[in-house]
C-alpha positions as CSV (number, residue, x, y, z in Angstrom):
1,M,0.0,0.0,0.0
2,P,1.1,3.6,-0.6
3,N,2.7,5.6,2.1
4,R,1.2,8.9,3.3
5,V,2.3,10.8,0.2
6,Y,0.8,13.1,-1.4
7,R,5.6,22.8,-6.8
8,A,10.1,26.0,-6.2
9,Q,12.3,27.1,-8.9
10,P,15.3,29.5,-8.8
11,R,14.1,33.1,-8.7
12,R,16.0,36.3,-9.1
13,R,13.4,38.9,-8.1
14,V,10.1,38.6,-6.1
15,L,7.3,41.0,-6.3
16,L,6.1,42.0,-2.9
17,R,2.3,41.5,-2.9
18,P,-0.2,40.7,-0.2
19,A,-0.4,37.1,-1.4
20,V,3.3,36.7,-0.6
21,F,2.6,37.4,3.0
22,S,-0.3,34.9,2.9
23,F,2.0,32.3,1.4
24,F,4.5,32.5,4.2
25,L,1.7,32.4,6.7
26,T,0.8,29.1,5.1
27,I,4.4,27.8,5.5
28,V,4.2,28.7,9.2
29,A,0.9,26.8,9.4
30,V,2.4,23.8,7.8
31,L,5.2,23.7,10.4
32,S,2.9,24.4,13.4
33,P,0.6,22.1,15.4
34,L,-3.1,22.7,14.4
35,P,-6.5,21.2,15.1
36,A,-7.8,18.0,13.5
37,V,-8.0,18.1,9.8
38,A,-9.9,16.5,6.9
39,S,-10.6,17.1,3.2
40,P,-14.2,17.1,1.9
41,W,-13.3,16.0,-1.6
42,V,-10.9,14.4,-4.0
43,D,-8.9,17.0,-6.1
44,V,-9.3,17.1,-9.9
45,S,-5.7,16.1,-10.5
46,E,-6.0,12.8,-8.6
47,T,-6.1,10.7,-11.7
48,R,-5.3,7.4,-10.1
49,I,-8.2,7.7,-7.7
50,R,-10.5,8.7,-10.7
51,Q,-9.4,5.6,-12.6
52,H,-10.0,3.4,-9.6
53,L,-13.5,4.8,-9.2
54,E,-14.4,4.4,-12.9
55,F,-12.9,0.8,-12.9
56,L,-14.9,-0.3,-9.9
57,N,-18.0,1.6,-11.1
58,D,-18.0,0.0,-14.5
59,S,-17.4,-3.5,-13.1
60,G,-20.4,-3.1,-10.7
61,V,-18.4,-3.2,-7.5
62,I,-19.5,0.3,-6.4
63,S,-22.1,2.8,-7.6
64,I,-21.0,6.4,-7.6
65,G,-21.1,9.5,-9.8
66,V,-17.8,10.1,-11.6
67,T,-18.5,13.1,-13.9
68,T,-18.5,16.1,-11.5
69,W,-15.1,16.9,-9.9
70,P,-14.1,17.3,-7.2
71,V,-15.9,14.2,-6.0
72,M,-17.0,14.2,-2.3
73,W,-15.3,11.8,0.0
74,I,-18.7,11.1,1.7
75,D,-19.9,9.5,-1.6
76,I,-16.7,7.3,-1.8
77,S,-17.1,6.3,1.8
78,E,-20.7,5.2,1.4
79,A,-19.9,3.3,-1.8
80,L,-16.9,1.4,-0.2
81,A,-19.1,0.5,2.8
82,S,-21.3,-1.6,0.5
83,V,-18.5,-3.5,-1.2
84,N,-18.6,-7.3,-0.8
85,Q,-14.9,-8.1,-0.2
86,L,-15.4,-11.8,-0.7
87,H,-16.2,-11.5,-4.4
88,L,-13.5,-9.2,-5.6
89,S,-10.8,-10.0,-8.2
90,P,-7.2,-9.2,-7.3
91,A,-7.3,-6.0,-9.4
92,Q,-10.6,-4.9,-7.8
93,K,-9.3,-5.6,-4.3
94,N,-6.2,-3.6,-4.9
95,A,-8.3,-0.6,-6.2
96,V,-10.6,-0.9,-3.1
97,D,-7.6,-1.2,-0.8
98,E,-6.0,2.0,-2.2
99,L,-9.2,3.9,-1.9
100,E,-9.8,2.7,1.6
101,F,-6.2,3.7,2.6
102,E,-6.7,7.2,1.2
103,L,-10.1,7.5,2.9
104,R,-8.5,6.5,6.3
105,Y,-5.8,9.1,5.8
106,Q,-8.3,11.8,5.0
107,S,-10.5,10.8,8.0
108,T,-7.9,10.5,10.6
109,E,-7.8,13.2,13.3
110,T,-4.3,14.3,12.8
111,V,-2.8,17.4,11.1
112,K,-2.5,17.1,7.4
113,R,0.2,19.1,5.8
114,S,1.8,18.7,2.3
115,I,4.5,20.3,0.2
116,K,4.8,19.9,-3.5
117,L,7.6,21.0,-5.9
118,S,7.4,20.9,-9.7
119,G,9.6,22.0,-12.6
120,A,9.5,21.9,-16.3
121,N,11.4,23.4,-19.3
122,S,8.0,24.6,-20.8
123,R,4.7,25.8,-19.6
124,A,1.8,23.4,-20.1
125,V,-0.4,24.3,-23.1
126,F,-2.7,21.3,-23.7
127,N,-4.0,20.1,-20.3
128,D,-5.9,17.0,-19.3
129,S,-7.2,16.3,-15.8
130,S,-3.9,14.6,-14.8
131,M,-1.8,17.7,-15.4
132,D,-1.1,19.3,-12.0
133,Y,1.1,22.2,-13.3
134,I,0.9,25.1,-15.7
135,E,4.0,27.2,-15.0
136,K,7.6,26.2,-15.5
137,G,8.2,26.1,-11.7
138,S,6.2,26.1,-8.6
139,L,6.2,25.4,-4.9
140,K,3.0,24.6,-3.0
141,T,2.5,24.2,0.7
142,A,-0.9,23.3,2.1
143,V,-2.6,22.4,5.4
144,D,-6.1,21.0,5.9
145,M,-8.2,21.6,9.0
146,D,-11.6,20.4,10.2
147,W,-13.8,21.6,13.1
148,N,-16.8,19.2,13.1
149,R,-19.0,20.8,10.4
150,F,-16.3,23.1,9.0
151,S,-13.3,22.3,6.7
152,M,-10.5,24.6,5.6
153,R,-7.5,24.3,3.4
154,L,-4.9,27.1,3.4
155,Q,-2.6,26.7,0.4
156,G,0.2,29.0,-0.6
157,N,1.7,28.9,-4.1
158,L,4.9,30.4,-5.5
159,T,5.2,30.1,-9.3
160,T,7.3,31.4,-12.1
161,D,5.7,34.2,-14.1
162,P,5.6,33.6,-17.8
163,G,7.8,35.9,-19.9
164,N,9.2,37.7,-16.8
165,D,12.2,37.3,-14.6
166,K,10.1,37.2,-11.4
167,T,7.8,35.0,-9.4
168,D,4.1,35.2,-8.6
169,S,2.3,34.1,-5.5
170,H,-1.4,33.3,-4.8
171,L,-3.7,31.2,-2.7
172,D,-5.2,28.9,-5.4
173,G,-6.5,25.7,-3.9
174,S,-7.6,27.4,-0.6
175,Y,-11.1,27.2,0.7
176,L,-13.4,27.4,3.7
177,M,-16.4,25.1,3.8
178,G,-19.3,24.4,6.2
179,S,-22.1,21.8,6.0
180,L,-25.7,22.5,6.8
181,G,-27.8,19.4,6.7
182,N,-27.4,17.9,3.2
183,W,-25.8,21.0,1.8
184,V,-22.3,22.5,1.7
185,L,-21.6,26.2,1.6
186,G,-18.2,27.9,1.3
187,V,-15.7,30.1,-0.5
188,G,-12.5,29.3,-2.2
189,A,-10.5,29.0,-5.4
190,I,-10.6,25.3,-6.4
191,D,-10.2,23.4,-9.6
192,R,-13.3,22.0,-11.2
193,W,-13.9,19.5,-14.0
194,W,-17.4,19.0,-15.4
195,G,-18.0,16.2,-17.8
196,P,-17.4,12.5,-18.5
197,S,-14.0,12.8,-20.2
198,S,-10.6,13.0,-18.3
199,N,-9.0,14.3,-21.5
200,T,-10.9,17.6,-21.9
201,S,-14.1,19.3,-20.9
202,L,-16.1,21.5,-23.2
203,I,-17.5,23.7,-20.4
204,L,-15.3,23.7,-17.3
205,S,-11.9,22.2,-16.7
206,S,-8.7,22.9,-14.7
207,N,-6.9,24.4,-17.7
208,A,-7.1,27.9,-16.3
209,R,-6.3,28.9,-12.7
210,P,-9.3,28.5,-10.4
211,I,-11.6,31.5,-10.1
212,P,-12.3,32.6,-6.5
213,A,-15.9,32.0,-5.8
214,A,-18.8,31.3,-3.4
215,I,-19.7,27.7,-3.5
216,F,-23.0,25.9,-2.9
217,R,-23.5,22.2,-3.4
218,T,-25.2,19.0,-2.1
219,R,-23.2,17.2,0.6
220,G,-22.7,14.2,-1.6
221,E,-25.3,12.5,-3.8
222,Q,-29.0,12.7,-2.6
223,T,-32.1,10.6,-3.4
224,F,-35.8,11.5,-3.4
225,E,-38.1,9.4,-1.2
226,T,-41.3,10.4,-3.1
227,P,-42.2,8.0,-5.9
228,W,-42.8,11.0,-8.2
229,L,-39.1,11.7,-8.2
230,S,-37.3,8.6,-6.9
231,W,-37.0,7.2,-10.4
232,I,-34.2,9.7,-11.2
233,G,-32.0,7.8,-8.7
234,P,-29.0,9.5,-6.9
235,W,-28.6,13.1,-7.8
236,Q,-26.3,16.0,-7.0
237,F,-26.3,19.7,-7.6
238,V,-23.3,22.1,-7.7
239,T,-23.2,25.8,-8.2
240,F,-20.7,28.7,-7.7
241,V,-20.5,32.4,-8.3
242,G,-17.1,33.9,-8.8
243,R,-15.4,37.1,-9.9
244,M,-13.0,37.2,-12.7
245,E,-9.8,39.2,-13.1
246,S,-9.6,43.0,-13.6
247,K,-7.4,42.9,-16.8
248,R,-10.1,42.0,-19.3
249,E,-12.5,43.8,-21.6
250,I,-15.2,43.8,-18.9
251,P,-13.2,44.0,-15.7
252,E,-14.3,41.9,-12.7
253,A,-17.1,40.2,-14.6
254,H,-18.9,37.5,-12.6
255,L,-19.0,33.8,-13.6
256,T,-21.8,31.6,-12.4
257,G,-21.7,27.8,-13.0
258,M,-24.4,25.3,-12.3
259,R,-24.4,21.5,-12.8
260,L,-27.0,18.8,-12.0
261,T,-26.3,15.1,-12.4
262,V,-28.7,12.1,-12.0
263,R,-28.2,8.3,-12.2
264,P,-31.6,6.8,-13.1
265,I,-30.3,3.3,-13.9
266,E,-27.2,1.3,-12.9
267,G,-24.1,2.5,-14.8
268,L,-25.8,5.5,-16.5
269,E,-25.0,9.1,-15.4
270,L,-26.6,12.1,-17.0
271,G,-25.4,15.7,-16.5
272,A,-26.7,19.2,-17.4
273,S,-24.2,22.1,-17.0
274,R,-24.5,25.8,-17.5
275,A,-22.1,28.8,-17.2
276,M,-22.9,32.5,-17.3
277,Q,-20.6,35.6,-17.6
278,W,-22.5,38.6,-16.4
279,G,-22.0,41.9,-14.5
280,G,-18.6,43.5,-14.2
281,I,-17.4,47.1,-14.1
282,G,-19.6,49.3,-16.2
283,R,-22.5,46.8,-16.3
284,D,-25.4,46.0,-14.0
285,K,-24.4,43.4,-11.3
286,N,-27.5,43.4,-9.1
287,L,-30.1,40.6,-8.6
288,N,-32.0,41.9,-11.6
289,A,-28.9,41.4,-13.8
290,F,-28.4,38.0,-12.4
291,F,-32.0,37.1,-13.1
292,K,-31.7,38.3,-16.7
293,S,-28.7,36.1,-17.1
294,F,-30.3,33.1,-15.5
295,T,-33.3,33.4,-17.8
296,S,-31.2,34.2,-20.9
297,Q,-33.0,37.6,-21.6
298,D,-31.6,39.6,-24.5
299,E,-28.3,37.7,-24.4
300,N,-26.6,39.5,-27.4
301,T,-27.9,43.0,-26.8
302,E,-25.9,45.8,-25.3
303,N,-27.6,45.7,-21.9
304,G,-28.6,42.0,-22.1
305,S,-27.8,39.1,-19.9
306,G,-24.2,38.4,-20.9
307,N,-22.3,35.4,-22.2
308,Q,-24.1,32.0,-21.9
309,L,-22.9,28.4,-22.3
310,G,-24.8,25.3,-21.5
311,G,-25.4,21.7,-22.5
312,F,-25.6,18.0,-21.6
313,D,-23.4,15.0,-21.1
314,A,-23.9,11.3,-20.5
315,R,-21.7,8.3,-19.5
316,Y,-22.7,4.7,-19.4
317,G,-20.3,2.1,-17.9
318,F,-20.8,-1.7,-18.0
319,A,-19.0,-5.0,-17.6
320,V,-18.2,-6.8,-20.8
321,S,-16.7,-9.9,-19.0
322,G,-15.0,-10.7,-15.8
323,A,-11.8,-9.0,-17.0
324,V,-13.1,-6.3,-19.3
325,N,-15.2,-3.3,-18.6
326,A,-16.2,-0.4,-20.8
327,G,-17.7,3.0,-20.8
328,V,-19.1,5.2,-23.5
329,Y,-19.7,8.9,-23.1
330,A,-20.7,12.1,-24.9
331,Q,-20.8,15.8,-24.1
332,L,-22.7,18.5,-26.1
333,I,-22.2,22.2,-25.0
334,G,-24.1,25.0,-26.8
335,E,-22.3,28.3,-27.4
336,D,-25.6,30.1,-27.8
337,E,-29.3,29.6,-26.8
338,A,-32.5,29.4,-28.8
339,G,-35.9,28.9,-27.3
340,Y,-34.3,28.7,-23.8
341,M,-32.3,25.7,-24.9
342,P,-28.6,25.5,-25.9
343,S,-27.8,25.8,-29.6
344,K,-24.7,25.8,-31.8
345,Y,-23.3,22.7,-30.0
346,M,-19.6,21.9,-29.5
347,S,-19.3,18.1,-29.3
348,Q,-17.3,15.3,-27.7
349,F,-17.6,11.5,-28.0
350,G,-15.5,8.8,-26.5
351,I,-15.2,5.2,-25.5
352,E,-12.9,3.8,-22.8
353,S,-12.2,0.3,-21.6
354,T,-10.4,-1.4,-18.7
355,V,-8.7,-4.7,-19.2
356,V,-7.2,-7.0,-16.4
357,L,-4.6,-9.3,-17.8
358,D,-4.0,-12.8,-16.4
359,D,-6.0,-12.3,-13.2
360,S,-3.4,-9.7,-12.2
361,A,-3.8,-7.1,-9.5
362,S,-3.1,-4.3,-12.0
363,Y,-5.1,-3.2,-15.0
364,I,-4.8,-1.2,-18.2
365,K,-7.3,1.6,-19.1
366,G,-7.4,2.9,-22.6
367,F,-9.6,5.4,-24.4
368,I,-10.4,6.8,-27.9
369,E,-12.0,10.3,-28.0
370,Y,-13.1,12.8,-30.6
371,A,-13.8,16.5,-29.6
372,D,-14.8,19.4,-31.8
373,T,-14.8,22.8,-30.1
374,T,-16.4,24.6,-33.1
375,A,-19.8,26.2,-32.5
376,G,-22.3,24.3,-34.7
377,S,-20.0,21.3,-35.0
378,L,-22.9,18.9,-35.5
379,N,-24.3,20.7,-38.6
380,T,-23.0,24.0,-39.9
381,P,-19.8,25.1,-38.3
382,Q,-19.7,28.7,-37.2
383,Y,-16.0,29.7,-36.7
384,D,-14.8,32.4,-34.2
385,A,-17.9,31.9,-32.0
386,A,-16.9,29.2,-29.5
387,Y,-15.8,30.8,-26.2
388,E,-16.3,34.3,-27.7
389,H,-18.8,37.0,-27.1
390,S,-19.6,40.4,-28.6
391,T,-19.7,42.2,-25.3
392,Y,-17.4,40.1,-23.0
393,R,-14.7,40.2,-25.7
394,T,-12.0,38.6,-23.6
395,G,-14.3,35.5,-23.9
396,Y,-14.8,32.5,-21.8
397,R,-11.2,32.7,-20.5
398,Y,-9.5,33.5,-17.2
399,R,-6.0,35.0,-17.0
400,R,-5.3,34.3,-20.7
401,R,-6.3,30.6,-20.6
402,A,-9.5,28.9,-21.7
403,I,-11.8,28.0,-18.8
404,A,-13.0,24.9,-20.7
405,S,-11.1,23.0,-23.3
406,S,-7.4,23.6,-23.4
407,F,-7.6,23.5,-27.2
408,D,-9.7,26.7,-27.1
409,G,-12.3,27.3,-29.8
410,D,-12.5,26.0,-33.4
411,A,-10.3,22.9,-32.7
412,R,-10.9,19.3,-33.8
413,V,-9.0,16.7,-31.8
414,L,-8.7,13.0,-32.0
415,S,-7.0,11.3,-29.0
416,V,-5.9,7.8,-28.2
417,G,-4.3,6.8,-24.9
418,A,-3.8,4.2,-22.2
419,T,-2.6,4.0,-18.6
420,W,-1.2,0.9,-16.9
421,N,-2.0,1.1,-13.2
422,M,0.3,-1.2,-11.3
423,L,0.9,-2.1,-7.6
424,D,2.5,0.3,-5.1
425,S,1.0,3.4,-6.7
426,R,3.0,2.9,-9.9
427,S,1.5,3.8,-13.3
428,V,2.7,4.5,-16.8
429,G,0.7,6.0,-19.6
430,F,0.7,7.6,-23.0
431,T,-1.6,9.8,-25.2
432,V,-1.4,10.5,-28.9
433,S,-3.5,13.4,-30.2
434,K,-4.1,14.7,-33.7
435,L,-4.7,18.5,-33.4
436,D,-6.5,20.7,-35.9
437,L,-6.3,24.1,-34.2
438,N,-8.2,27.3,-34.9
439,R,-9.6,25.8,-38.1
440,G,-11.5,29.0,-39.1
441,G,-8.4,31.1,-38.7
442,A,-10.5,34.1,-37.7
443,L,-8.8,36.9,-35.8
444,G,-10.4,36.4,-32.4
445,Q,-9.0,36.0,-28.9
446,N,-7.9,32.3,-29.4
447,T,-5.3,31.6,-26.7
448,I,-3.7,28.7,-28.6
449,S,-3.2,29.8,-32.2
450,A,-3.9,32.9,-34.3
451,D,-3.8,30.8,-37.5
452,P,-4.9,27.3,-38.4
453,Q,-2.3,24.6,-37.4
454,D,-2.4,20.9,-37.9
455,L,0.0,18.7,-35.9
456,Y,0.4,15.7,-33.5
457,Q,1.1,15.7,-29.8
458,Y,2.7,12.7,-28.1
459,K,2.7,12.5,-24.2
460,L,4.3,10.0,-21.8
461,R,3.9,10.0,-18.0
462,Y,5.1,7.9,-15.1
463,Q,4.1,7.9,-11.4
464,C,5.7,6.1,-8.5
465,L,6.6,6.5,-4.8
466,F,10.0,8.1,-4.2
467,L,11.6,9.2,-0.9
468,G,8.3,8.7,1.0
469,G,6.5,11.0,-1.5
470,R,4.8,10.8,-4.8
471,L,6.9,11.4,-7.9
472,N,5.3,12.3,-11.3
473,L,7.4,12.5,-14.5
474,G,6.2,13.4,-18.0
475,Y,7.3,14.2,-21.5
476,S,5.5,15.9,-24.4
477,Y,6.5,16.2,-28.0
478,L,4.8,18.2,-30.8
479,S,5.3,17.0,-34.4
480,E,5.9,20.5,-35.8
481,E,7.0,23.9,-34.5
482,F,4.1,25.4,-32.6
483,V,3.2,29.0,-33.1
484,T,1.2,30.2,-30.1
485,P,0.5,33.5,-28.2
486,Q,1.2,31.6,-25.0
487,L,4.6,32.4,-23.5
488,D,7.4,30.0,-22.6
489,V,6.0,27.1,-24.6
490,E,8.5,24.6,-26.1
491,R,8.0,21.9,-28.8
492,R,9.6,19.4,-26.5
493,A,8.6,19.6,-22.8
494,A,9.8,17.6,-19.9
495,Y,8.3,18.0,-16.4
496,G,8.4,16.5,-13.0
497,S,6.8,17.0,-9.6
498,W,7.3,15.5,-6.1
499,E,4.7,15.7,-3.3
500,Y,5.2,14.8,0.3
501,R,2.5,14.6,3.0
502,F,3.1,14.7,6.7
C-alpha cells in the first residue's frame, strides 16, 4: 500500500504582494501544530483515484457519480461500505484497498500538511485532468483543518511568471467550507472538471487557474423518497458564483456555474451544465442582472444578460466480461441559446475500456476520443464563435487561458491513450492526439493559435513513490514547430513533480 504521500524554482526577483505574506503564513501553518483536519473531496488532478473509481463503477463493485469533480469523500465512503470483499478480483481488491487507505488518511484526526515541488522546461499548453502544473516552476504548501461541520484548506503557491524574470504568489487551492444538513456552503479557489472525459471538458476544466468563488452544493449524492421523483436515482447539484480578473474587456465580470447530475439506472450518469458571464465594471451586477442572465434575456444585446454556455453529457459504464469493462460517453455544449435551450453545439464523443490481464492485481485503461470545439459542430460550423462574445470580448477565459477545453475554440482533436495502473502506486501512460487548431483562422481571442495549425502531440507520463512522497514525470512532443501566443512554450517539454505529505 502507498505511504502517506501526497511545486520551487530558482528566482531572481520577487514582487512583494499581499499574497506573498499569505504564502509565508501558510508555511508557518504547515510547520505548526493545528486542530484535527480532513478534506471534503478528491482534487481534480488525482487521476489514479479517478481511474479506480471508474474501474470499480463499470465492473459493478460500487455505484457512484464520476463526472463532477471534485468528488465528495462522503460518496466514496458510502460506496466502499457496500462492497462485498469476498467476491473481488485481485485488481478490484487492490483498487478498493488503495481507496480505503486514502479514505482512512483523509478521515484521521491528525494534522494534514503537504509540500509539492514541480519544474519543467516549458509551460503546459494542452492540459488533461492529470496535469497538475501550468507554469515552469512552482512550490506549493498546504494544510487541511476540520472543526466538526467546517473544513478549511490554506494553500500557498509560488510560481514562475511567464515571460518575466520574477515569481508570482497566490492562494489557489484554498477554501473554507461548512455543512448545513445535506448542503455544503463555502468560499474558495478550487479546480473543477465537469464532464465524463478526463482528456478535456467543453464547459469547465482545470486548464485555467481556479476562479475565487462562493460555492453551494449538495453534501454528496442525494435521493428523493417520493415516488414522483425517486425514479431519477441518486442526484447532486453544484453551483458557484465567482469574480474574474480586472485585466479584461469587462473588468471583474462575474462567472456563475451550475451542474445537475442524475443516475436513473445502474451505470448511467446524465449531466446538465451551465455557465454564465454577467455583470462586471460598467454593467449592472445586481439581482435583476443575475435574473436576466439566469433566464437568458436579451443575451446578445448591449444591456442583455451576458455570455451563456450550457449543455448536456452522459456516461454509461458496463462490464463486458470478468476481466473487461467499458464506458461510452458524450458531451454537447451549446455556445448560444435558442428557445431557452442550448444551440450551436460543440461536441465530444468517447469510449474507454479497462482490461485486467492474467488475473493480475493491475489493470490497463485505454480510451479513444473525438472532440470538436467549433460552435455548430454537428451541422453548420460557425467559426470564431466558441468561447467568444460580442460584449465580453475577452471571452470564456481567465488569466489568458480557456476555462473549458485547453484546445480553445474551433479545434478538432482525435486522441488515443492508455494507462497501466500497477501495484505500489506505480503507473505509466501515453496519449497521442491529432490536433487541428483554430480551423477557421479568424482573428479572435484564441489563446492557442492565431492561425490554423495541424499537428500531432505525443505524451508520456510515469508515477511512483519516491523518498516517501509521490513522484510524477512526464514528456510531451509536438510533431511540428508550434506558433502560439502563449509564453514560454516549447516543442519538447519535460516536467516533474514531487509531493510529500506529513
